[in-house]
N, C-alpha and C positions, 0 to 999 in steps of 0.2 A: 276552833275557828281556823279557816284556811289562811294561807299566805295571801298577799295582795299584790296585784300587778295593775298597770295602767295601759289602756288602749287610748292613746291621746289623753283627753281629759276625763275619760270614763274609768272609774275604779272598778276592778273586778276582784271579788273575794275580800277577805279580811273584814267582814261585817258591812261592806258596801251594799247599797240597794241592788237587788237582782235586776240585771239589764236585759232588754229585749233585742235580739239580733234577727236579721233576715238576710237574704242574699239576692242580688240582682239576677235576672235571666236575660238581660240584653247582651248584645255583642260588646264586650268590654272595650273593643277598639273604637266603637261608635261612642265617642265621648258625650255628645249632646244627648243621645237617647239614654245613656247610662246615668248621666247626671239628672236628667228629668225623673228617672225612676228613683234614684237615691233621694231626691228632694221630696217626692211623693211619700216615700217610706218614712223619712224624717218627720214630715207633716203628720203622718198617721201615728207617730210616737216611737219609732225605732231609735234605739240608743246607739247601735253599731250596725254597720252594713258590710257584708262580705262581697267581694267581686272575684270572678274567675280570672286567673292570670295563667294563660296556657301557651303563650308564645311571646316573642320579643316585642311585638307591636302592643300587646296588652300591657306588658311591663312599662313600656314607654308612655302609654296612656295614663298610667297611674298618677303622674305628676299633675296633669290637668284635672283629673278626678279629685285628687286630694285638695287642690286649690279651690275647686267649686263645691265641695261637699260640706254640708252643715253638720255632719256627724263623722266620727272616726271610721276609717275604712280598714278592712282586713283583706289581705291578698290570699286567695285560695290556690295553693301550689300542689302540683302533682308532677313527679318524675324528674324535674329539673330544678335543682337547688339554686342554680344561678338566676333563675327568674325571681326567686325569693329575694336574693341579694339585690338585684336590680330594682325590685319594688321597694325595698327598704331604702335604697339610695334615693328613690324618687318620692319618699315621704310617707309611705304607708304606715299605719299606726300599729298594725299587728299582722302576724303571718300565721296561716293555718297549713300544716303539713300532714300527710298521711304516712303512718309508720311503714317502713319497708320499701317505699317507692321513690325515695330521693337519693338512693345509693348508700354506700357504706359509711363507716365512721369518719373517714377523711372528709367526705362531703358535709356531714353533720358538723364536724369541727369548723370547717370553713364558714358554714352558715352561722354557727354560734359566735364566731369572732365578729361577724357583721352585726348580729343582734346586739351583742355587748357594746359595740362601738356606738350604735344609734339608740341604745336603751329601748329596744322594741321587744314586746313579749311574743311568745309563740304558742299556738295551740297544737297539741298532738291529738289529732282526731282519729280515733279508732272506730271503724264501722265493721259490722259483722261480716261484710263481704270482702274485707281487705286484710284479714288476719294472715300472718305469714304461714307458709306451708308447714314449717316444723311445729308450730303451735297447734295447727289443725290436727296433725298426726299425734302430738302429745296428748291432746284432750279428746281425741276421737270426734272431731268436728268443731262447729262454732259453739263456744261456751262462754259464760260470763268470766270464768277464770282465765281463759285464753285471751279474751279481749283486754282484761286488766293487765295481764302479764305483758302483752304487746305494748301497751301504753307506757307502763313503768320501765320496761327495757329501754325504750327510746328516751324517756326522761333521764334515766341514768346515763345514757350516752351523752346527752347534753350536759349533765352535771359533770361528767368526766372532762368535758371541754371547758368547764368553769362557768357554766351558765345555768341559772335557775329561775328565770322569769317565765314560768311555764303554766299553761292551762291545759287540763286534760279533758277529753270527752270520750264517752263510750256509748255508741248508738247502734241499735239493732232495729229491724222492722218489727220484731217481736217485743211487745211491751214488757212482759215479765222478765225477759232476758235483759232488756235495757235497765230496768229497775235493779235487778240483781247485781249487774256489773257496776252500776254507780254506787250502790250501797257498799260493795266490797272495796271499791276504790277509795271511798271515804274513810274506811277503816285502815287502809294501808298507806295512805298518803295525805299530806295536808295541802297539796296543790289545789287551787280553785278548779271547779268543774263547770264546763258548759254542758247543758243537758238538753235532750230532745229525743224523739223517736224518728229515726231516719226513714225516708221513703214511705211516709205514713199514708199517702194516697190523696185523693181529691178531698175538697173541703168537708163534704158531708161525713166522711169516715175519718179523715185525717185529724180533724179538730178533736173528735172524741178520743181517738187513740192517744193523741198528744196530751190532752187534758188529763187522762187517766195516768199516763206515765210521768209527765212533768209534775202534775199536781201531787201525786203520791210522794215524789222525791222532795219537792219544796216543803211539804208539810212535815217532813222529817228533818228539815234544815239542810238538805243537800241540794246544791245548785247555785251558781253565781251568775251565770248568764243562761238564757234559754232561746231556743228557736223552735217554732212550730213549722215543720217542713211539709208543705203542701204542693200538690201538682196544680199549677195555675198562677194567677196573679199573686206575686209575693207580698204585695201590700196587705192582702188578706191575713198573712201570717202575723203581721204586727198587731192588728186588732185582736186576733185570737190569743196571742201571747200576753197582751195587756189584760185581757179578760181572765186568763188563768191566774195571773198575779193578783188581780183584784179579788177573785174568788178565794184565793189562799190568804187574803188579808195582807198582802205584801205591797200593794199599790193603793193609795187613797186618793189619787188625783183623778179628776174628770167626773163626768156624770154616769152614775150606775143606774140602769133602768131595771126595775123589777116589775113583772107583770104576771097576772094570774093565768092559770091554764085554761080558763073559760069553762062554762057549764051552761045548762039550759036557761039560767037566769041572765046570761050575758046580754046586755042591751047596747053595746057599742063594738066597733071593730078594734078589739084590743091589740091585735098584732099590727094593724095598720097605724094606729096611733103611736104605739111603742116605737115602731120603725121610724116614723116621721120625727118624733121627739129626739130619738137617738141621732138621726142625721142632722137635725137642726142645732144640736148642742155638742157636736163632736169636737168643736174648737175650744170648749170650756175646760179649764184645768182645775177649777175650784172643786174640791170633793163634795159631791152632792148625790144623795140617793133619792130617786124619783120613782113613784109607783104608778102603774096604769092598771086599774082594776075594772072588771067587767060589769059589776053591779053595785048598787048603793046599799045593799043589805049588809054585806060583810066587808065590803071594800075598805072603808076607812079603818076599821079595826084590824084587818089583816095587814094593812100597810102602815101600822103605827110606828114601825121602825124607820120609815122613810122620812125625808125632810119635807117633801111635799108630793102631791099626786092628784090623780083624777079618778073618781069612781063614777062610772057611767050608768045611765038608766035609759028607758025607752024614750023619754021626752027631754033628755038633757043629762046633767050630771052634777056631781059635787066636787068642788076644788077644795082640797084641804092642805093646810100648812101646819107643820108641827107647832104645838102649843097655841093654836088658834082654832076657833070654831069653823067648821066647813061652811062654804058658801055656794049657793046654787049658781050654775052656769048653763047657758044654752048656746046653740050654734056650733061653732067650730071648737070642739073640746081640745083637740091637739094644739091649736094655736093659743087657746087660753092657757094651757099648761106651759107651752114654750114661753109665752110672754111673762108668766109668773117666774119661771126659772131665770130669765134674763133680768127681771127686776131684782131678784134675790142676789144675783152675782154682780149686779151693777153694770150690765152691758146693754147697749142699745141695738146690738146686732140681731 
């Protein structure tokens, strides 16, 4: 088991539930726009949100962001350790730094003193594109070994400054290299890990790459926080991250939709009903498995592991609830299923 640190009220590592992170893409200096996005992320289920702090105005905006945010915030720092210090003074819950770009050991020691004073954890984020030149030469390019050595070198620098509230991350655009680095790091250190595949692309490709890499690690017990890094609306990252956790059996909250791949017997719009039910129940946190099946021949049997579901036919469908006989329904099958879900969870919404 890893060590445990806290980003605000969120425990990281040490057996705590795996948390979902994402990152704003607004101008951090625009407090209203950034808070609106943070709130949307939190509503979608984000546990922690990272913001870019790239100048003094961003660091000063941190106070208002912290005051208005429903979740802990992380300051993303590059090049200037004093921006990290100012963000900490303004109430940030965690800091993320990149190895090698905030200066030498003197700067690290100054940052460590501030981190200790405010009891704030730091993530050392190693990306395949930011490895130090000497390590690239040592290993003949970007390797998992070089990535891990980079992260541990900077962790030891913080340790020499008397600080150990550290999270490590090792991300590459290459899934196998990311997995290899995280596995190696887990053998060499008991610091908690934030995991993800960096620059994974647009949602259609990036979700797949992230699911493969993050899922493989989570199933091995590696990973304490995750981020699905996508090009586009960062709120999408949250839903994808939660879906990965649920697929790995690490989150039981909310409605899980299972639906058949369809065939020639399909008598309903399976995809349309599934999407509509998912959208109408996204606010529900009660764990519930809901099935949408395209025909009444095999539907109820194939969905027997679900709590309830619908199996469609040409002239209607069957609504089934676990441990109850199915009943015939006609008309709007999606609405019938939504109404039954709401009844089960005791909500009138």
